C-alpha positions, 0 to 999 in steps of 0.5 A: 757882803757885796755892798755894791749890790745893796740897795742904797739911798744917798741923801747928801751928795753935792753935785760939783764935789761928785764929779770923777777926775776922769770926767773933768779931764774929759770936759778939759780935753774938749775945752782945750782943744777948742781953745775954749779954757785956759786952766790947767789939766785937772789931773794936775790941779787935783791929783788922786789922793790930794784934797783941797775943797776949795781949791777944787771947787773953784777949779770946777766952777771955772770949767763947767760954764756951758751946757754941754759940760754940765749936762757931761759932768751930771750925767757922769756922776748919775752913772757912778751913783748908779753903777755902785747900787744906789737906788734914790739919790738926792743931788744938791747944787748951789745955782750959779750963773755964768757968762754962758748959762743963767741960774736958771738955764743951769738948774733946767739944764741939771732937771732935763738931764736928770729926767733924760737920765731916768728915762734910760735907767728907772733903777735909779730916781734922782731928785734935786735940792738947791742950796744956799751958800752961807756967803749969800746975801738974803736977797741971793738966798731968796732967788734960790728959793724962788728957783726951787718953788718954779721947778717943784713939780720938775724934780726940786724937793728941798732947800739946804743951807751950805758952805764956809762954816766961818761965814756968817757964824753963830746968829748971823745965819738969822738973815736967812731964817726968812727964806727957810721959813718960807720954803718949809711953808710952801712944802719944800724939804729943809736939810741944813750943814749943822755943826759942821765945824767948831766955828758953826757949833755955837748954841747961838746958831744951833737953835736958829737952824733948829727953828727952822724946823729942818727935816734933815741935818748934815754932819752933826759933829759939834752939837751941844748936849741939849741940841743933841736931846732936842735932835733925838726928840724931834727924831730928825734924819741924820746925814753922816759922812765917814770919809769926807769927816776923817780925811778932811780932819773934822773929827778926832780919832779916825774912823773909830772915834766918828761920831756915827758911834755915839748916834747909832745907839741914840733912840729917835734919830735916823741916820742916812750915810753920805758920800759927801764929795765922792769925787774929792775924797774917793769913797763911794757910797758902797765904801762908806757901808763896808767902813761901818761893818769894819769899824763898828761891828755891823753885820749883813742884818744890821747893815741892811737896817742901816740902809733902810733908815733913810727911807722916811727921810727923803724928800721924794714923797710917799710914792717914791717912799714905797717904791724903796720900801719894796726894792730894800726889803727884797 
C-alpha cells in the first residue's frame, strides 16, 4: 500500500517540532552570513537520530526570531505535510514574542503564510490552534485566548493545553479553567495534552481537564479506568502519536505495547494518528500508518477506515468535513 498517496488528516502537530533540520540549517546559514546569530549549526546541535526535545525547542525559539525565518520555516513545514499526502492539517503553536516580533505579529505572519500557501496548493487546507503552556500564568493564558478569538475568522480554530507535564501537575491546571471554558463558550475547539506522562495522570488533573468539555485529547497514556470509561462514553477524538511515544520512552513495550492497541477496540472514541514533532522524531504521518499496519495487522480497508476517523474530530467546520468526506471516500 502507498501510505504517502493515502489522503490523511493531521490533528496533532506542533509547528516548532515539525520543522526539518534542513530548513533550520538554511535559516541558520542566512543568519550566520548576516551576523545575526551566535548559535551553532542546528545539524551539529541536533544530529539525526539524537532527540532532546527541550534542547531543540529552546534552540529553535532562539533561531526563529524574525518574520523571514518564521515564514520560511512555516512554509517548509506545510510543504513537507503536503508532500506526505496530508489534505487537512491543524497546526498548533504557542504565541510568543521576540525582540523583532510581537506575539500578535507572530500569529499574523503564520496565518498569512498559511493563506498564501493554500492559494498555491489547494490540496492542503491548514488551520491554526494556539497553545497555552502549563508554565504560563492565567494572565498569559487569557492573552492567548484573546489572540485566538481575534483571529478566529482568519483560520485560528482552537485552543490547546501543552507543555512540561511536571509543570502545574494535578489540580494546579485548574488555574486555566476560566480561559478554556470561555474558549468553549465562544466556539473554539478544545484539545488538551491528556495523561501524557505519569505526572499528569492523577485523577484530580484528569477530572479538571474533562471538566473543560474538550473535543479532543492528545496522547492519552496514563489515564485511569474511570477516565477511560468517560472518554468512551463521550466518544471523544483521540490524537495518538506512535513514534513520538515510543522514541521518547513514554510507553512500555515498544510499538506492540503502544496504547493504540487498546483504544482501537473500544467502542465510541475516534482515533486520529498524529506525528507530534516530525522534525524531531523523523516519522512522517505516512509512516505512522505504515507502523499501524505492521504492528497491529491493519489491512488496506482498515487503514483507510482509520484515516477517515479523524474527519468528525476536525475544528474546521462542516464545509471542510464535507470536502474531506469526498476526498477520503474516493
